[in-house]
C-alpha positions, -999 to 999 in steps of 0.1 A, spaced: 225 -302 -33 195 -280 -18 160 -292 -19 133 -267 -37 124 -251 -6 159 -242 4 166 -229 -30 135 -208 -30 146 -192 3 180 -187 -10 167 -168 -41 143 -146 -20 167 -116 -18 172 -117 -56 134 -119 -64 129 -91 -38 156 -70 -53 142 -75 -88 106 -66 -75 120 -34 -60 136 -26 -95 105 -34 -113 84 -11 -88 109 17 -94 106 14 -132 66 11 -131 68 42 -110 89 62 -135 66 50 -163 36 61 -146 51 95 -139 62 99 -174 29 84 -188 18 117 -203 51 118 -223 52 86 -238 31 76 -269 -4 62 -260 -14 29 -275 -15 33 -314 -50 32 -329 -46 10 -361 -9 19 -364 -15 57 -361 12 73 -338 -3 97 -313 12 113 -283 -9 129 -255 -1 166 -245 9 169 -209 2 207 -213 -11 233 -237 8 261 -222 44 275 -230 70 270 -202 59 234 -196 83 205 -197 89 195 -234 91 158 -228 58 152 -245 68 173 -275 102 154 -276 84 121 -277 67 134 -308 83 160 -330 119 149 -336 111 121 -363 92 148 -382 114 178 -382 144 168 -405 146 194 -432 115 214 -422 118 250 -432 81 263 -427 57 250 -402 21 260 -406 0 263 -372 -36 263 -381 -68 269 -360 -104 256 -367 -115 291 -357 -100 323 -346 -109 325 -312 -100 294 -291 -78 298 -261 -64 263 -263 -54 268 -299 -37 300 -292 -19 289 -262 -7 256 -278 6 275 -307 25 297 -283 39 267 -269 49 253 -303 65 288 -312 86 284 -281 96 249 -287 105 254 -325 125 286 -316 145 270 -287 150 236 -303 149 240 -341 161 277 -346 130 291 -362 135 329 -363 102 343 -381 67 342 -369 44 351 -397 8 358 -389 -24 361 -411 -24 398 -411 -17 425 -434 18 422 -451 31 456 -438 6 461 -410 26 442 -383 57 464 -387 50 481 -352 46 447 -337 78 436 -350 95 467 -337 80 458 -303 95 424 -303 128 436 -314 129 456 -283 119 491 -294 97 514 -272 64 506 -288 31 501 -270 21 466 -275 -17 469 -276 -15 500 -297 5 480 -324 -18 450 -320 -49 472 -326 -30 489 -354 -26 457 -375 -63 459 -380 -72 422 -374 -92 426 -342 -95 388 -340 -58 388 -325 -65 414 -298 -67 387 -271 -47 380 -239 -33 348 -254 -18 367 -283 -4 394 -260 14 367 -239 29 351 -272 42 384 -285 56 393 -250 75 360 -249 91 367 -284 103 400 -270 116 384 -239 134 358 -261 150 386 -281 162 408 -253 200 409 -255 205 387 -287 222 397 -318 198 411 -346 204 380 -369 193 357 -338 162 376 -328 126 364 -338 108 386 -362 70 391 -359 56 398 -395 22 397 -416 18 380 -449 -19 386 -459 -29 404 -491 -56 425 -475 -57 455 -449 -25 470 -462 -27 508 -456 8 508 -445 18 493 -478 -2 520 -495 16 547 -476 50 532 -483 47 530 -521 31 565 -521 61 580 -502 85 561 -525 70 573 -558 64 609 -546 102 610 -539 117 590 -566 92 590 -594 72 622 -589 58 625 -624 45 590 -621 32 596 -588 13 626 -598 -6 602 -624 -12 575 -601 -19 593 -567 -57 592 -570 -56 553 -578 -34 548 -546 -57 568 -525 -86 546 -538 -68 515 -526 -79 520 -491 -78 495 -462 -106 474 -471 -126 489 -499 -119 493 -537 -154 504 -549 -171 483 -575 -155 453 -592 -151 475 -623 -133 501 -602 -109 473 -590 -102 461 -625 -93 497 -636 -70 500 -604 -53 467 -613 -44 481 -646 -30 512 -633 -10 493 -606 5 472 -633 16 502 -651 34 514 -620 51 479 -615 64 480 -651 78 514 -646 95 505 -614 110 473 -631 122 492 -660 138 517 -639 152 493 -613 190 501 -617 183 538 -613 159 534 -584 183 511 -567 211 536 -570 191 565 -558 170 548 -532 192 520 -520 185 484 -525 163 478 -493 141 508 -499 136 498 -534 128 462 -527 105 471 -498 86 496 -521 83 472 -549 70 444 -526 44 469 -510 32 476 -545 28 440 -553 9 435 -522 -16 462 -532 -20 446 -565 -28 412 -548 -55 430 -528 -70 444 -560 -68 410 -575 -88 398 -546 -115 425 -548 -118 420 -585 -125 382 -584 -158 371 -598 -163 340 -578 -156 328 -542 -132 304 -555 -113 332 -574 -112 353 -545 -99 326 -521 -73 314 -546 -61 350 -554 -57 356 -515 -40 324 -507 -17 327 -537 -7 362 -527 -1 349 -492 23 323 -506 42 348 -527 46 370 -496 60 340 -476 83 334 -506 95 370 -508 105 368 -472 123 334 -477 142 350 -506 151 379 -485 163 358 -455 169 321 -468 184 311 -436 153 321 -415 129 292 -408 92 304 -407 63 296 -384 29 305 -399 0 314 -376 -32 312 -398 -65 294 -401 -66 256 -409 -80 265 -442 -49 286 -451 -22 262 -436 -36 230 -450 -25 219 -483 -58 214 -499 -86 236 -512 -93 260 -482 -128 247 -479 -136 260 -515 -144 233 -541 -112 229 -564 -97 258 -546 -59 261 -536 -48 272 -502 -16 289 -491 -3 255 -478 -10 241 -514 12 266 -529 39 260 -501 40 224 -507 42 230 -542 74 252 -536 89 232 -507 76 198 -509 81 179 -476 100 209 -463 67 223 -453 48 209 -424 11 216 -418 -5 212 -383 -44 215 -381 -66 217 -351 -98 198 -343 -119 200 -312 -147 184 -292 -170 209 -273 -169 242 -254 -168 278 -264 -149 300 -288 -147 338 -293 -160 352 -324 -177 385 -338 -215 381 -338 -248 389 -323 -256 378 -286 -281 392 -264 -289 421 -286 -252 432 -288 -231 427 -319 -194 424 -308 -169 396 -298 -185 372 -275 -179 336 -264 -201 313 -284 -211 278 -273 -204 246 -294 -218 213 -285 -203 178 -289 -195 167 -324 -220 145 -342 -209 108 -348 -187 107 -377 -174 143 -375 -137 150 -372 -139 159 -334 -158 128 -328 -136 105 -348 -103 119 -335 -116 123 -301 -117 85 -297 -80 83 -299 -75 94 -264 -91 112 -234 -72 145 -234 -54 167 -259 -33 147 -284 -9 150 -313 -15 128 -342 12 119 -366 -7 118 -400 25 124 -422 41 91 -412 11 70 -415 4 85 -449 39 78 -461 40 42 -450 5 34 -462 -7 28 -426 -35 53 -425 -64 41 -402 -96 35 -421 -111 65 -402 -87 89 -421 -89 74 -454 -121 93 -463 -132 130 -461 -150 137 -428 -172 166 -418 -154 194 -399 -166 225 -379 -148 256 -389 -154 291 -382 -136 324 -390 -135 357 -372 -174 360 -372 -204 337 -369 -240 340 -380 -272 329 -361 -276 293 -363 -240 284 -369 -242 250 -353 -272 240 -374 -253 250 -405 -224 228 -394 -248 199 -390 -268 204 -421 -243 216 -447 -210 205 -433 -176 211 -449 -160 178 -456 -122 175 -456 -97 147 -462 -77 153 -432 -49 130 -441 -43 151 -472 -47 185 -457 -23 181 -426 8 164 -417 0 167 -380 -35 171 -361 -38 184 -327 -71 174 -312 -84 193 -282 -115 178 -267 -125 207 -246 -122 244 -258 -128 278 -244 -131 314 -258 -100 336 -260 -96 361 -232 -100 398 -237 -68 417 -230 -64 418 -192 -45 450 -184 -42 479 -209 -19 499 -186 9 471 -185 14 473 -223 19 509 -219 45 505 -191 65 478 -208 69 500 -240 97 518 -221 110 486 -204 124 461 -229 
């Protein structure tokens, strides 16, 4: 029998080998540290994001998304304002991930229902100038370099693919629908000329953004209802003469105009918000009926994709109606942030235009402060699992103040956030939250000529 010293010496090679293995494992774990879930805060599952940009290794996303994606048909990607580069870039990355890994084939953006048709033609490979089409959809908040890169990626993905495997880029909003107005006018003039003669002045009045007074809008609503009823009564004949697709597209264009008039004729902010968001949901549902196998990614504001009130007392958002229709097959991702800058339309240095506007660190107790404590860098937070298991941390069991902006800001916006904050139950609104500690303003489009050149080079 060996004494302790000799036994120890005999085992040295074993311990040395084990130490080498442990060292290698530690090195691997450190290398993959940004992929693995960080320590959970009160049982809340969070995963740090190694990158916000498309094209990055998907290990961090693979560490987070698979447990949540079973049966998901629609994913809503929100944003706390319409002008943050990090929000746009990560949404681009999510589009890439969902398209490549889960077969999503429609990107629907908060823009006029029919206004994105030229953008859709561009991503499908047709010779369309990207920037002309981007300006043509009327929502200038989307005319940024980050959006250009997202749409270019979709076109590149589509190249050489069969039509039913290509990604569409479509609008779903109820406003700014000059294209829809032209479509229904052309249809009626050809297939119901007598009715068109009666209704032409009303259709002309339903312009891109204005409907005259509320009383005018109510009159327009009644006239559009009359046209809708006529088209439905004559459905068989119109389908026979015009074809199913032409008829269905014209009927939907008319419904979208009717939605716009409902928005314009609302008496209160809540009625207007509810009308718009319900119309958005109807337009998403129409696309789902037309193409039931095409899973949809929605690009919109937090207030629309969240399943609650869209920041309006007792309101009902797009996400609310989608959750009513789809249940847990709809997943909502919202964004919070810490500090930095964002792009918005407003006055700065005597000029009213799009500018980068600063935003300081959140006050204690605000969403950006509460969620910023979960990690040093950008993170994904799994609210759905915590909610379903009853394991929500105390910090997410009550409404918290948030800082939201739309496409424009008024002077004193930060003071308004502090003094009259919007309070939201984040765990009810969203299934996943992406928290970005430091944000920067979206970039202006870098090279106008490049978008012209690529229109002839799919």
